[in-house]
N, C-alpha and C positions, 0 to 999 in steps of 0.2 A: 282631368286625368283620373281614372278610377283608382280607389284605394287598393294598393297592391297586397295588403295584409288581409283582405276579405276572404273568408272561408265559406260563407254561405250566400247564395244569390237566388232569390225566389221571384220569378217574373211571370207567374201563372196569370192567365186571363188578362193580358195587357194589350191585346189587339195589335200585336206587332206583326208586320208582314216582312219576312226576311227576303231580301233581294240581293243581287250581286254586289251592290254598293251599300249594304246595310251597315251603319256605323256601329251597331251593337256587337256584331261579330268581331270587329277590329278591337273593340274595347275589352271583350272577354279574354282575348289571348294574353292580355297583360296581367290577368288575375291568376298568377302561377301557383298561389297557395290555396286556390279554391278546392273545397272538398265536397260541397253540395251545390248542385245546379238544377233548378227546376224551371223550365220554359214551356210547360204544358199549356195547351189550348191557345197557342199562337199559330200563325200561318207560315208553314214551311213547305208549301206545295211547289214553290218555284225552285227548279233544280239547281240553277246557278246560285240562288240564295242559300240553299241547303249546303251546297258544296263549300261556300265560304265559311259557313258555320262549322262544318266538319273539319276544315283545315285548322281552325282555331281550337276545336276540341282536342285535337292531337297534342296540343301544347300543355294541356291541363293534366299533367302527370300525377298530381296529388288527388285527383277527383275520386271520391268514394261512392257518390250517389248521383245518378243522372236520370232525370224524368223529362220525357218529351211526349207525353200522352196527348192524343187528340190534336196532333200538329199537322194533319193532312199530308203526312209523308207517305210516299209510295216507294216501296222497296223493289228495285229492279236489279238486273245483272250488274249494272254499273253504278249502283247506289253508293254515294260517298260515305254514308254513315257506317256501313259495314267495315270499311277500311279504317275509319276513325276509332271505333270502339275497341279494336284489337290492340290499340296503343295504350288504352286506359287500364293497365294491368293491376292497379290498386282498386278498381271498381268493385264495390260490394253490393250495390243496389242499382237495378236497371228497370225502368218502367217505360215501355213503348206502346202501351195500350191504345187501341182505337186508331192505329195507323194501318195502312194497307199492305199486307204481306201475302196476298193471294198469288202473286207471280212466283212460280216455282223456281226459276233461275235466280230471282231476287232473294227468295228465302234461303236458297242454297248458299249464296255469297254471304248473307247475314250470319248464317250458322257457322260458316268457316271462321268469321271474326269472333263469334261467341265462344268458340273453343279456347280462345286465348285468355278468357276471363276466369282464370282458375281460382281467384279469390271471391268470386261472386257468391253472395249469400241469399239474395232475393231477386227473382226474375218475374216480371209481370208482363204478359203479352195478352191481355184481356181484349176480346173482340177485335182480333187482327185479321180475320178472314183466312186463317190458315186451315188448309185441308190436309189431314194426316192420311197418307197413303203408304203402301208397302216400302217405297223408297224415300219417304219423307226425311229430309236432312236434319230436322230438329230432334228426332229420336236419337240420332247418332251424336248430336252436339251435346245434349243434356247429360249424357253419361260421363262426359269429361268434367262436369261441374260438380265435383264430389263434395264441395263445401256448402252446397246449396241447402238453405234452411226453409225457404219459402218459394213456392212455385204456383203461379196462377195462370192457367191457360183457358179459363172459362170463356164460353161464347165462340169457340172455334169448332171446326167440323171434324169429329172423330167417329163418324158413323161407319166408315169402312173398317170392317173387322180385322182384316190383315194389317192395315195401317195402325189401328189401335193397338194390336198385339205387339207390333214392332216398337211402338212408343213405350209400352209397358216394360219391354226388355231393357230399354234405356233407364226407366224409372228405378229398376232394381239396384242401380249403382248409387242412388241417392240415399245413402243410409243415415245422413244427418238431417233429413227433411223433417220439419216440424209442422209445416202448413202445406197442404196440397189442395188446390181448388180446380175442379174440372166441371163446374156448373154449366148446364145448358150446352153440352158438347155433343148431343145426339148419340150418346153411348147407349148401347143395348146390352144389358147384363145377361149373359147366358152361363150355363154350367161350366163352360170351358174358357170363361173370360180370364185373360192374363193379368187383369188388374189385381185379382186375388193373390196371385203369385208375387206380384210386385210389392203389395202391401206387407207381405211377410218380412221383407227386408227393412221396412221402415219402423223399427222397434221404438223410436222415440217420437213418432208422429203424434201431434196434439190436436190438430184440426183437419177435418176431412170434409170438403165441400163438394157434394155430388148432386145438388138439386137440379131439377129439370131434365134428368136423364130417364131412360126407359128401364124400369125394374119390374115389369109385369110378369116376367118369367119367374115362377115361384121357385123352381129348382135352382136357377141361377142366383136368385136372391138369398136362398138358404145357404148356398155355398159361400156367398159373400159374408153373411152374418156369422157363420161358424168360424171364420177367420178373424173376426173382430175381437174375440176373446184374447188373442195374442198381442193386441195393441194396448198394452197396459197403461200407456201415457195418454191415450186418446180421451180428450175431454169434450170436444164438440164434433158432432156428426150432423150434417145438414142433408136431409133426404126429402125436402119439400118438392112437391110436384113431380114425384118419381113414379106415380101410378101404381102404388103398392096395393096388392090384393089384401083381403081380410086375413087370409092365411099367413101371408108374409108379415103383416103387422103383428099378428099373434106370435110368430116365431121371433121377431125382433124384440118383442116385449120379454120373452123368456131369456133371450141372450143378455138383455140389459140388466137383468136381476143380478148377474155376476159382474157387472160393470158399473159399480156404484158411482164412479167418478164421471161417467159419461152423460153428457147432455145431448139428447137427440131431438132434432127439429123435424117434425112431419105434420101434415095437416090433421086436424081433428076429424074423426069419422062423422 
C-alpha cells in the first residue's frame, strides 16, 4: 500500500508503459495529499492506459505541479487528459512538452480545460507541434491565465503572421509574466509585429528567449529594440541565431548602454 502522506512523486525515465490494467494508476489515486507528480519520459501512447491514468489524476485535488513531458501522448478531440486537468484547480505548474498537439480539435479541447487553471503560474508546451493560426484556441486560453509567471512555447510554429498577432493579443493579458520563451518558433519580426505591443504590458518581465527566429528586417528589429528600454526588469535577452544584420547589432549595442542590468546573448561577429 502506498504511503498516503506522500507529497512528492518523481518517476521520470522509469520505462513504464501505461496500459488499461496498469497497477501504478490504481496506486496513484490513493495519494490524495500529493502536490508534485512527475512521470515524464514514460510511455502513455496507449489510449486506454492514458484514460486510466487521467481518471486517477482527477482525484489528486491537492496537486500543484504536474509534469508529463515526452510521454508520447497524442491530444485528440476525445483526449482524457484535457478533461482531467480542469479538475486540478490548485495546479501551479504544468509541463506537457514533447507531446503531440498538432490535431486542431484536440488542441481546442485541451485549451478549454486549460482555462480552468486560474492558479497556474508556469506553463511549458515546448516542441508540441502546435501551429498558431488566426483561430488558434491557445491564444484565447492563455489570456485567462492572468497569474502566469512563466510561459515556454518554444519549438512550435508561429510563422503565420495573423495567427502570431492573435497570440500576441492574448499575451497582453499576462501582466505578471517574468519568463517568456518563444525560441525557434519561426517568427519573422516586421515593423508591425504585435509582439512589441504585447511586451509593453509585461513590465516585470525578467527573461525573454527569442533565439532562432528571423530578425533580418532592420526596421522591424529597431522597433523591437526601441521598446526594450521600457522593460526595466529585463535581465536576460537571448537573440542567438536570429540573423541580425550589422546595423541591427549596432542599434542593439546603443540600446543596451541604457540597460546596464541587461545580459544579451548573440553570436560574436
